[in-house]
C-alpha positions in Angstrom: -9.3 27.0 -47.8 -8.6 23.8 -46.1 -9.0 20.4 -47.8 -11.4 17.9 -46.4 -8.7 15.7 -45.0 -7.4 18.6 -42.9 -10.8 19.3 -41.2 -10.8 17.8 -37.7 -14.0 15.8 -37.1 -15.3 15.9 -33.6 -14.1 12.9 -31.6 -16.7 10.5 -30.3 -15.7 9.5 -26.8 -15.5 5.7 -26.4 -17.1 4.4 -23.3 -14.5 2.6 -21.3 -17.1 0.7 -19.2 -19.0 -0.7 -22.2 -22.4 0.2 -20.7 -21.6 -0.8 -17.1 -23.0 2.6 -15.9 -26.5 1.3 -16.8 -26.2 -1.6 -14.4 -27.7 0.4 -11.6 -30.7 1.6 -13.7 -33.9 0.0 -12.7 -37.2 -0.1 -14.6 -40.4 -2.0 -14.1 -40.8 -5.1 -16.2 -43.5 -4.5 -18.9 -45.0 -8.0 -18.5 -45.0 -8.0 -14.7 -47.8 -6.4 -12.7 -45.5 -5.9 -9.7 -44.3 -2.4 -8.9 -40.8 -1.3 -9.9 -38.2 -1.0 -7.2 -38.4 2.8 -7.3 -42.2 3.1 -7.2 -43.9 4.9 -4.3 -45.2 2.5 -1.8 -48.2 3.4 0.4 -47.7 2.4 4.1 -50.2 2.0 6.9 -49.8 3.4 10.4 -47.3 0.7 11.4 -45.1 1.3 8.4 -46.2 -1.9 6.5 -47.0 -1.7 2.8 -50.7 -1.5 2.0 -51.8 -4.3 -0.2 -53.2 -3.1 -3.5 -53.2 0.4 -4.9 -54.9 3.0 -2.8 -57.1 4.8 -5.3 -58.2 8.4 -4.8 -61.8 8.7 -5.9 -63.0 11.6 -8.0 -65.6 13.9 -6.5 -69.2 12.8 -7.2 -71.8 14.6 -9.3 -73.6 15.6 -6.2 -70.5 17.2 -4.7 -69.7 18.9 -8.0 -73.2 20.3 -8.1 -72.7 21.9 -4.6 -69.4 23.5 -5.7 -71.0 24.6 -9.0 -74.0 26.2 -7.3 -71.8 27.9 -4.6 -69.4 29.3 -7.2 -72.2 31.4 -8.6 -73.3 32.6 -5.2 -69.8 33.5 -4.1 -69.5 36.9 -5.9 -72.8 38.1 -4.3 -71.5 37.3 -0.8 -68.7 39.9 -1.3 -70.5 42.6 -3.4 -74.3 42.8 -3.0 -74.9 43.9 -6.6 -73.8 40.4 -7.7 -76.4 38.6 -5.7 -78.6 38.0 -8.8 -75.7 36.0 -10.3 -76.5 33.2 -7.8 -78.6 30.3 -9.0 -82.2 31.4 -8.4 -84.9 28.9 -7.2 -86.6 28.9 -10.7 -83.2 28.2 -12.3 -82.3 25.1 -10.2 -83.3 22.5 -12.8 -81.4 24.3 -15.7 -78.4 24.9 -13.4 -78.3 21.2 -12.3 -78.4 20.1 -16.0 -75.6 22.5 -16.8 -73.6 21.2 -13.8 -74.1 17.6 -14.8 -73.0 18.4 -18.4 -69.9 20.2 -17.2 -69.1 17.3 -14.9 -69.5 14.8 -17.7 -67.3 16.8 -20.0 -64.6 17.1 -17.3 -64.9 13.3 -16.8 -64.2 12.7 -20.5 -61.6 15.4 -21.3 -60.1 16.4 -17.9 -60.7 13.7 -15.4 -57.8 14.9 -13.2 -59.9 18.1 -12.6 -62.4 16.0 -10.7 -59.8 14.6 -8.3 -59.6 16.1 -4.8 -56.8 18.8 -4.6 -56.6 18.8 -8.4 -54.0 21.1 -9.9 -56.1 21.4 -13.0 -59.1 22.6 -11.2 -57.0 25.0 -9.1 -55.6 26.5 -12.2 -59.0 26.8 -13.8 -60.4 28.5 -10.7 -57.4 30.8 -10.6 -57.9 32.0 -14.2 -61.7 32.3 -14.3 -62.0 35.5 -12.2 -59.4 37.2 -14.4 -61.2 36.1 -17.6 -64.6 37.2 -16.3 -63.2 40.7 -15.3 -61.8 41.1 -18.8 -65.1 40.0 -20.4 -66.8 42.7 -18.3 -64.3 45.3 -19.5 -65.0 44.3 -23.1 -68.7 44.6 -22.5 -68.3 48.1 -21.0 -66.2 49.2 -24.0 -68.8 47.8 -26.5 -71.6 49.6 -24.6 -69.6 52.9 -24.7 -69.2 52.5 -28.4 -72.9 52.0 -28.9 -73.8 55.2 -27.1 -74.6 58.2 -29.3 -72.0 61.0 -29.0 -72.9 63.7 -26.4 -75.0 66.4 -27.9 -76.5 64.2 -30.6 -80.2 64.2 -30.9 -82.0 61.5 -29.0 -84.5 60.9 -31.8 -84.2 58.3 -34.6 -83.3 60.7 -37.4 -80.1 62.6 -37.8 -80.3 66.4 -37.7 -77.3 68.7 -37.7 -77.0 71.3 -35.0 -77.6 74.0 -37.5 -80.9 72.4 -38.5 -81.9 72.2 -34.8 -81.1 75.8 -34.2 -82.9 77.1 -37.3 -86.5 76.1 -37.1 -87.7 78.9 -39.4 -90.4 79.8 -36.9 -91.7 83.4 -37.3 -90.7 85.8 -34.6 -93.0 86.3 -31.7 -95.4 89.2 -32.1 -94.6 92.4 -30.4 -91.7 94.8 -30.1 -88.1 93.7 -30.4 -87.6 95.0 -26.9 -90.3 92.9 -25.2 -87.7 90.7 -23.7 -86.8 93.5 -21.3 -90.1 93.3 -19.6 -89.4 89.7 -18.7 -86.1 90.4 -17.0 -86.0 90.0 -13.3 -84.5 92.6 -11.0 -81.1 91.5 -9.5 -81.4 91.2 -5.8 
């Protein structure tokens, strides 16, 4: 076992330039409203900087409503059985309220989702069809589990097959060979 004075400690390299490598690093001044030297500058058609920031406006509630309504109509455009999923005329008020509520929630929690060409909205729209398909699979599995097993009585009470076969009814009157009279001649 080596003693503590024999263990080599890792060497810390000393900087020969005493921080001179940081001289080329530029950052915006926290107190100054001017853009940093490395910031993106918007230019006009002549290549001149545009005064003031160019803001991208988020989509309006009206535009969001149109997208919201069309997103429910879209499945029915491809597969006719999904046409009832579209917002029906008698549902317009409730659907508009839901659309406005979703818009306001996005405005609070995910404002970037309301920007044109939003990555957040694109990701949400990419995952929604997959999630809906999986929800439909779960519903089908649950419906299959609720079905009675094949051969089970359709009534409300349980009866075994033995009880169904044995009704204890008296035999029909007549000879045990009466069934032969009801047989049809093979053609």
